[in-house]
All heavy atoms as an XYZ file, in Angstrom:
622
protein
N      37.928     95.571    272.007
C      37.648     94.697    270.901
C      38.945     93.993    270.506
O      40.023     94.519    270.614
C      37.078     95.473    269.719
C      36.914     94.548    268.568
S      35.734     94.813    267.255
C      34.798     96.182    267.576
N      38.807     92.832    269.988
C      39.930     92.010    269.545
C      40.618     92.624    268.336
O      40.008     93.318    267.537
C      39.392     90.619    269.210
O      40.324     89.877    268.507
N      41.893     92.347    268.182
C      42.653     92.831    267.030
C      42.096     92.271    265.727
O      42.256     92.856    264.677
C      44.119     92.418    267.156
C      44.837     93.085    268.271
C      46.253     92.560    268.331
C      46.927     93.020    269.589
N      48.240     92.425    269.746
N      41.487     91.105    265.780
C      40.987     90.438    264.588
C      39.621     90.980    264.162
O      39.063     90.519    263.198
C      40.877     88.935    264.830
C      42.207     88.186    264.859
S      43.426     88.783    266.032
C      42.746     88.307    267.585
N      39.058     91.929    264.894
C      37.792     92.516    264.511
C      36.573     91.842    265.112
O      35.498     92.392    265.096
N      36.741     90.665    265.647
C      35.614     89.945    266.238
C      35.871     89.784    267.731
O      36.936     89.304    268.130
C      35.483     88.580    265.586
C      34.328     87.788    266.103
C      34.211     86.487    265.367
N      33.154     85.697    265.966
C      32.822     84.504    265.573
N      33.452     83.948    264.554
N      31.863     83.848    266.152
N      34.920     90.173    268.574
C      35.144     90.039    270.010
C      35.199     88.562    270.421
O      34.570     87.714    269.782
C      33.946     90.729    270.640
C      32.925     90.821    269.581
C      33.635     90.767    268.268
N      35.965     88.235    271.454
C      36.057     86.845    271.898
C      34.739     86.370    272.504
O      33.893     87.173    272.893
C      37.165     86.879    272.947
C      37.239     88.286    273.393
C      36.792     89.127    272.238
N      34.595     85.072    272.572
C      33.384     84.465    273.118
C      33.211     84.826    274.594
O      34.177     85.021    275.320
C      33.447     82.953    272.960
N      31.971     84.903    275.017
C      31.654     85.288    276.397
C      32.269     84.331    277.413
O      32.714     84.748    278.477
C      30.133     85.359    276.586
C      29.710     85.886    277.940
C      30.165     87.311    278.196
O      30.075     88.169    277.323
N      30.650     87.575    279.393
N      32.334     83.042    277.099
C      32.877     82.089    278.074
C      34.344     82.379    278.359
O      34.818     82.131    279.470
C      32.654     80.638    277.639
C      33.427     80.183    276.444
C      33.057     80.272    275.140
C      34.705     79.542    276.439
N      34.015     79.732    274.330
C      35.045     79.263    275.098
C      35.592     79.152    277.449
C      36.231     78.634    274.738
C      36.777     78.528    277.083
C      37.081     78.277    275.749
N      35.086     82.931    277.401
C      36.472     83.320    277.648
C      36.542     84.508    278.597
O      37.406     84.576    279.459
C      37.176     83.667    276.335
C      37.453     82.508    275.392
C      37.929     83.026    274.043
C      38.472     81.559    275.990
N      35.610     85.436    278.450
C      35.572     86.602    279.323
C      35.195     86.232    280.751
O      35.567     86.934    281.694
C      34.585     87.636    278.772
C      34.922     88.198    277.393
C      33.749     89.010    276.856
C      36.185     89.027    277.434
N      34.466     85.140    280.916
C      33.999     84.717    282.236
C      34.977     83.817    282.987
O      34.763     83.539    284.166
C      32.653     83.981    282.111
C      31.543     84.903    281.624
O      31.683     86.132    281.757
O      30.540     84.384    281.104
N      36.041     83.339    282.324
C      36.990     82.437    282.986
C      37.765     83.154    284.084
O      38.132     84.315    283.934
C      38.000     81.879    281.986
C      37.572     80.721    281.115
C      38.719     80.344    280.171
C      37.177     79.519    281.941
N      38.027     82.444    285.162
C      38.864     82.957    286.249
C      40.289     82.482    286.045
O      40.532     81.508    285.333
C      38.357     82.430    287.592
O      37.031     82.818    287.798
N      41.236     83.151    286.701
C      42.619     82.697    286.653
C      42.693     81.258    287.144
O      42.016     80.889    288.104
C      43.513     83.560    287.554
C      43.755     84.945    286.982
O      43.411     85.174    285.808
O      44.285     85.789    287.708
N      43.499     80.447    286.499
C      43.658     79.068    286.932
C      44.178     78.187    285.816
O      44.515     78.642    284.732
N      44.198     76.903    286.114
C      44.683     75.908    285.169
C      43.510     75.000    284.792
O      42.795     74.521    285.658
C      45.804     75.102    285.819
C      46.662     74.356    284.850
C      47.901     73.798    285.510
O      47.764     72.939    286.396
O      48.989     74.222    285.128
N      43.329     74.796    283.506
C      42.184     74.040    283.001
C      42.637     72.988    282.006
O      43.556     73.212    281.238
C      41.201     74.973    282.278
C      40.627     76.067    283.130
C      41.222     77.320    283.179
C      39.480     75.861    283.872
C      40.690     78.338    283.948
C      38.932     76.870    284.645
C      39.542     78.102    284.680
O      39.011     79.105    285.440
N      41.931     71.862    281.985
C      42.135     70.865    280.944
C      41.109     71.120    279.844
O      40.159     71.881    280.022
C      41.939     69.432    281.477
O      40.577     69.279    281.873
C      42.873     69.126    282.625
N      41.293     70.464    278.718
C      40.341     70.598    277.612
C      38.956     70.124    278.055
O      37.951     70.763    277.755
C      40.829     69.827    276.369
C      39.764     69.809    275.287
C      42.104     70.433    275.821
N      38.905     69.034    278.800
C      37.607     68.525    279.276
C      36.903     69.532    280.173
O      35.690     69.724    280.076
C      37.790     67.195    280.005
C      38.068     66.043    279.080
C      38.136     64.736    279.833
C      38.450     63.598    278.882
N      38.496     62.304    279.554
N      37.668     70.173    281.067
C      37.091     71.212    281.937
C      36.477     72.327    281.093
O      35.352     72.765    281.338
C      38.160     71.838    282.847
C      38.755     70.877    283.843
O      38.101     69.866    284.178
O      39.892     71.140    284.292
N      37.244     72.780    280.109
C      36.795     73.895    279.279
C      35.627     73.517    278.381
O      34.765     74.351    278.094
C      37.967     74.423    278.456
C      39.074     75.079    279.288
C      40.319     75.288    278.445
C      38.600     76.375    279.898
N      35.565     72.266    277.957
C      34.422     71.808    277.162
C      33.148     71.859    277.999
O      32.084     72.249    277.498
C      34.666     70.390    276.637
C      35.674     70.343    275.497
S      36.132     68.667    274.995
C      34.575     68.038    274.395
N      33.246     71.482    279.273
C      32.079     71.547    280.166
C      31.647     72.986    280.416
O      30.464     73.293    280.434
C      32.395     70.874    281.501
C      32.502     69.378    281.418
C      32.869     68.789    282.762
C      33.167     67.308    282.642
N      33.685     66.749    283.898
N      32.615     73.871    280.614
C      32.321     75.273    280.895
C      31.698     75.956    279.683
O      30.720     76.687    279.797
C      33.612     76.025    281.310
C      34.084     75.534    282.678
C      33.395     77.532    281.326
C      35.481     75.994    283.056
N      32.282     75.716    278.510
C      31.898     76.470    277.319
C      30.804     75.834    276.473
O      30.107     76.528    275.747
C      33.124     76.667    276.432
O      33.545     75.425    275.891
N      30.705     74.505    276.515
C      29.779     73.813    275.628
C      30.331     73.687    274.214
O      29.611     73.322    273.290
N      31.605     74.010    274.036
C      32.253     73.945    272.723
C      32.865     72.566    272.499
O      33.017     71.780    273.413
C      33.368     75.004    272.611
C      32.892     76.416    272.777
C      32.071     76.824    271.589
C      31.607     78.252    271.713
N      30.675     78.629    270.692
N      33.267     72.326    271.256
C      33.910     71.063    270.915
C      35.371     71.077    271.353
O      35.926     72.130    271.671
C      33.874     70.822    269.398
O      34.645     71.853    268.759
C      32.457     70.803    268.869
N      35.980     69.916    271.315
C      37.393     69.761    271.637
C      38.242     70.693    270.768
O      39.120     71.402    271.247
C      37.778     68.293    271.416
C      39.162     67.950    271.795
N      40.206     67.996    270.908
C      39.687     67.560    272.978
C      41.318     67.645    271.521
N      41.027     67.374    272.780
N      37.946     70.713    269.481
C      38.699     71.538    268.551
C      38.502     73.031    268.819
O      39.452     73.814    268.760
C      38.291     71.217    267.115
C      39.101     71.947    266.081
C      38.710     71.560    264.663
O      37.760     70.814    264.463
N      39.430     72.066    263.701
N      37.295     73.443    269.131
C      37.017     74.849    269.423
C      37.740     75.335    270.659
O      38.277     76.446    270.698
N      37.768     74.496    271.691
C      38.467     74.839    272.926
C      39.967     74.940    272.673
O      40.620     75.892    273.112
C      38.158     73.802    274.031
C      39.117     73.933    275.197
C      36.718     73.940    274.502
N      40.525     73.969    271.971
C      41.968     73.983    271.702
C      42.365     75.206    270.885
O      43.405     75.810    271.132
C      42.392     72.702    270.986
C      42.382     71.505    271.927
C      42.893     70.244    271.286
N      44.268     70.450    270.831
C      44.790     69.845    269.769
N      44.063     69.017    269.054
N      46.034     70.058    269.420
N      41.550     75.599    269.915
C      41.850     76.774    269.111
C      41.873     78.031    269.985
O      42.788     78.850    269.885
C      40.825     76.921    267.989
C      41.089     78.115    267.134
C      41.922     78.177    266.050
C      40.552     79.427    267.287
N      41.916     79.446    265.533
C      41.098     80.236    266.276
C      39.661     79.996    268.200
C      40.769     81.589    266.143
C      39.351     81.336    268.068
C      39.896     82.113    267.051
N      40.869     78.185    270.834
C      40.795     79.367    271.701
C      41.971     79.413    272.672
O      42.562     80.472    272.896
C      39.475     79.376    272.467
N      42.341     78.268    273.224
C      43.457     78.236    274.174
C      44.790     78.470    273.466
O      45.676     79.131    274.000
C      43.483     76.912    274.936
C      42.332     76.765    275.918
S      42.350     78.005    277.221
C      41.000     79.062    276.749
N      44.925     77.965    272.259
C      46.142     78.213    271.483
C      46.315     79.718    271.262
O      47.418     80.243    271.329
C      46.066     77.489    270.139
C      47.195     77.820    269.203
C      48.455     77.271    269.396
C      47.009     78.691    268.155
C      49.505     77.577    268.539
C      48.053     79.009    267.292
C      49.307     78.455    267.487
N      45.213     80.372    271.037
C      45.245     81.795    270.716
C      45.376     82.684    271.957
O      46.063     83.702    271.904
C      43.959     82.137    269.972
C      43.955     83.465    269.334
C      42.809     83.542    268.366
C      42.978     84.787    267.540
N      42.402     84.682    266.243
N      44.744     82.327    273.070
C      44.629     83.243    274.201
C      45.251     82.784    275.525
O      45.445     83.609    276.411
C      43.155     83.556    274.470
C      42.460     84.270    273.334
C      41.377     83.683    272.685
C      42.882     85.520    272.909
C      40.724     84.344    271.645
C      42.239     86.179    271.870
C      41.163     85.585    271.251
O      40.530     86.222    270.225
N      45.517     81.500    275.711
C      46.039     81.033    277.005
C      47.444     81.572    277.251
O      48.221     81.792    276.321
C      46.058     79.519    277.062
N      47.773     81.776    278.520
C      49.094     82.285    278.869
C      50.169     81.243    278.611
O      51.240     81.545    278.101
C      49.118     82.728    280.332
C      50.428     83.340    280.736
C      50.380     83.945    282.104
C      51.703     84.639    282.398
N      51.642     85.292    283.702
N      49.896     79.998    278.992
C      50.859     78.922    278.769
C      50.137     77.580    278.794
O      48.951     77.506    279.107
C      51.956     78.947    279.844
O      51.393     78.678    281.111
N      50.886     76.546    278.449
C      50.334     75.192    278.534
C      51.445     74.251    278.976
O      52.627     74.517    278.776
C      49.730     74.740    277.211
C      50.717     74.578    276.087
C      50.001     74.154    274.816
C      50.969     74.200    273.648
N      50.315     73.871    272.394
N      51.032     73.158    279.601
C      51.987     72.126    279.994
C      51.342     70.767    279.742
O      50.119     70.639    279.704
C      52.427     72.270    281.443
C      51.372     71.948    282.466
C      51.902     72.063    283.894
N      50.844     71.830    284.860
C      50.499     70.639    285.323
N      51.155     69.567    284.924
N      49.518     70.502    286.171
N      52.198     69.783    279.535
C      51.731     68.434    279.239
C      52.073     67.517    280.388
O      53.135     67.627    280.993
C      52.405     67.908    277.964
C      52.098     68.735    276.748
C      52.949     69.759    276.338
C      50.956     68.489    275.999
C      52.672     70.518    275.218
C      50.675     69.251    274.873
C      51.534     70.257    274.491
O      51.248     71.002    273.386
N      51.162     66.592    280.676
C      51.390     65.593    281.711
C      50.962     64.239    281.166
O      49.864     64.092    280.638
C      50.574     65.957    282.951
C      50.864     65.095    284.140
C      50.122     65.590    285.362
O      50.487     66.649    285.897
O      49.138     64.915    285.757
N      51.838     63.259    281.303
C      51.518     61.929    280.808
C      51.330     60.980    281.986
O      52.191     60.878    282.852
C      52.629     61.409    279.909
C      52.277     60.090    279.268
C      53.275     59.687    278.199
O      54.257     60.378    277.961
N      53.020     58.567    277.556
N      50.192     60.313    281.994
C      49.896     59.313    283.018
C      49.342     58.074    282.333
O      48.390     58.161    281.558
C      48.867     59.832    284.043
O      47.728     60.313    283.348
C      49.446     60.935    284.896
N      49.960     56.967    282.582
C      49.530     55.675    282.032
C      49.253     55.742    280.540
O      48.216     55.271    280.057
C      48.320     55.143    282.784
C      48.660     54.715    284.203
C      47.446     54.286    284.935
N      46.829     55.513    285.455
C      45.603     55.613    285.893
N      44.822     54.587    285.895
N      45.140     56.752    286.349
N      50.144     56.359    279.806
C      50.006     56.406    278.358
C      49.031     57.440    277.838
O      48.805     57.537    276.640
N      48.437     58.219    278.733
C      47.473     59.235    278.321
C      48.096     60.614    278.523
O      48.617     60.918    279.589
C      46.190     59.115    279.143
C      45.159     60.136    278.798
N      44.448     60.100    277.622
C      44.734     61.220    279.461
C      43.625     61.131    277.598
N      43.788     61.829    278.705
N      48.038     61.451    277.505
C      48.606     62.789    277.560
C      47.499     63.792    277.867
O      46.484     63.848    277.176
C      49.261     63.134    276.222
C      50.087     64.397    276.169
C      51.305     64.284    277.072
C      50.537     64.654    274.741
N      47.699     64.598    278.914
C      46.750     65.631    279.297
C      47.421     66.988    279.152
O      48.546     67.173    279.594
C      46.288     65.447    280.763
O      45.733     64.136    280.907
C      45.238     66.475    281.139
N      46.711     67.927    278.537
C      47.222     69.292    278.383
C      46.544     70.167    279.423
O      45.321     70.147    279.562
C      46.932     69.849    276.973
C      47.506     71.244    276.825
C      47.469     68.932    275.908
N      47.336     70.930    280.157
C      46.831     71.885    281.132
C      47.129     73.286    280.621
O      48.281     73.637    280.394
C      47.494     71.680    282.496
C      47.105     70.399    283.165
C      47.832     69.240    282.964
C      45.992     70.337    283.988
C      47.475     68.051    283.575
C      45.617     69.153    284.603
C      46.365     68.014    284.390
O      45.999     66.838    284.985
N      46.081     74.076    280.426
C      46.229     75.453    279.969
C      46.160     76.388    281.167
O      45.257     76.274    281.994
C      45.119     75.822    278.985
C      45.203     75.067    277.686
C      44.400     73.978    277.433
C      46.098     75.472    276.698
C      44.473     73.295    276.230
C      46.189     74.790    275.495
C      45.367     73.707    275.270
O      45.449     73.029    274.078
N      47.095     77.310    281.251
C      47.084     78.322    282.309
C      46.369     79.551    281.775
O      46.763     80.112    280.749
C      48.517     78.696    282.728
O      49.187     77.508    283.156
C      48.507     79.718    283.850
N      45.315     79.934    282.473
C      44.532     81.091    282.073
C      44.830     82.235    283.026
O      44.741     82.093    284.232
C      43.042     80.763    282.111
C      42.204     81.856    281.551
C      41.462     82.759    282.251
C      42.041     82.188    280.182
N      40.844     83.627    281.404
C      41.187     83.293    280.105
C      42.536     81.663    278.995
C      40.819     83.879    278.912
C      42.169     82.244    277.804
C      41.316     83.329    277.761
N      45.183     83.385    282.475
C      45.475     84.583    283.251
C      44.668     85.725    282.641
O      44.891     86.102    281.495
C      46.978     84.874    283.197
C      47.386     86.070    284.027
O      46.530     86.640    284.734
O      48.571     86.438    283.964
N      43.735     86.260    283.408
C      42.839     87.292    282.901
C      43.628     88.524    282.451
O      43.336     89.107    281.408
C      41.781     87.675    283.964
C      40.931     88.839    283.499
C      40.908     86.471    284.287
N      44.655     88.912    283.198
C      45.456     90.088    282.829
C      46.150     89.871    281.485
O      46.173     90.768    280.631
C      46.485     90.386    283.916
N      46.683     88.680    281.271
C      47.327     88.352    279.991
C      46.315     88.409    278.848
O      46.594     88.956    277.781
C      47.955     86.956    280.096
C      48.478     86.424    278.800
N      49.647     86.856    278.238
C      47.969     85.514    277.939
C      49.856     86.223    277.100
N      48.851     85.390    276.888
N      45.136     87.875    279.093
C      44.086     87.855    278.085
C      43.674     89.270    277.697
O      43.554     89.596    276.514
C      42.888     87.065    278.622
C      41.691     87.038    277.704
C      41.775     86.494    276.446
C      40.475     87.545    278.129
C      40.674     86.447    275.606
C      39.366     87.507    277.302
C      39.468     86.963    276.040
N      43.465     90.148    278.677
C      43.038     91.513    278.369
C      44.145     92.291    277.647
O      43.841     93.128    276.808
C      42.584     92.265    279.632
O      43.600     92.177    280.625
C      41.294     91.687    280.168
N      45.403     91.991    277.939
C      46.509     92.627    277.206
C      46.460     92.260    275.726
O      46.775     93.084    274.867
C      47.859     92.206    277.780
C      48.218     92.862    279.082
C      49.515     92.338    279.651
O      50.304     91.713    278.899
O      49.733     92.537    280.846
N      46.099     91.018    275.431
C      46.007     90.585    274.042
C      44.894     91.297    273.285
O      44.969     91.450    272.059
C      45.777     89.073    273.963
C      46.918     88.187    274.428
C      46.476     86.730    274.430
C      48.135     88.380    273.560
N      43.878     91.742    274.008
C      42.719     92.371    273.371
C      42.903     93.867    273.125
O      42.160     94.460    272.362
C      41.467     92.156    274.220
C      41.042     90.708    274.417
C      39.802     90.654    275.280
C      40.824     90.009    273.103
N      43.891     94.462    273.774
C      44.096     95.904    273.632
C      44.738     96.199    272.270
O      45.766     95.611    271.920
C      45.000     96.446    274.766
C      45.338     97.892    274.533
C      44.332     96.238    276.109
N      44.099     97.071    271.540
C      44.636     97.471    270.231
C      45.497     98.712    270.463
O      45.004     99.715    270.980
C      43.480     97.791    269.249
C      44.037     98.287    267.930
C      42.610     96.582    269.060
N      46.777     98.643    270.106
C      47.630     99.809    270.320
C      47.176    101.001    269.489
O      46.779    100.854    268.330
C      49.025     99.344    269.875
C      48.836     98.054    269.187
C      47.468     97.549    269.480
N      47.189    102.172    270.091
C      46.769    103.369    269.359
C      47.952    103.956    268.583
O      49.093    103.847    269.003
C      46.217    104.416    270.342
O      47.207    104.759    271.270
N      47.641    104.541    267.474
C      48.700    105.212    266.731
C      48.914    104.656    265.414
O      49.200    104.023    264.656
């Protein structure tokens, strides 16, 4: 269970290791732009920015091992 008391959404549990854009994640999850960005801010391993022709794209790196470490509540 998450440290915050609420388990993460199922679509986060189903993601494979890789790099995703917000648009990719919106298609996978059915969530809004803001919902995806919030989840990635909280759980993604890293992010990088790429600018092409005046357009900024954010790539989030998803690592299942990193995600599961965040969910473990330390005992004691």
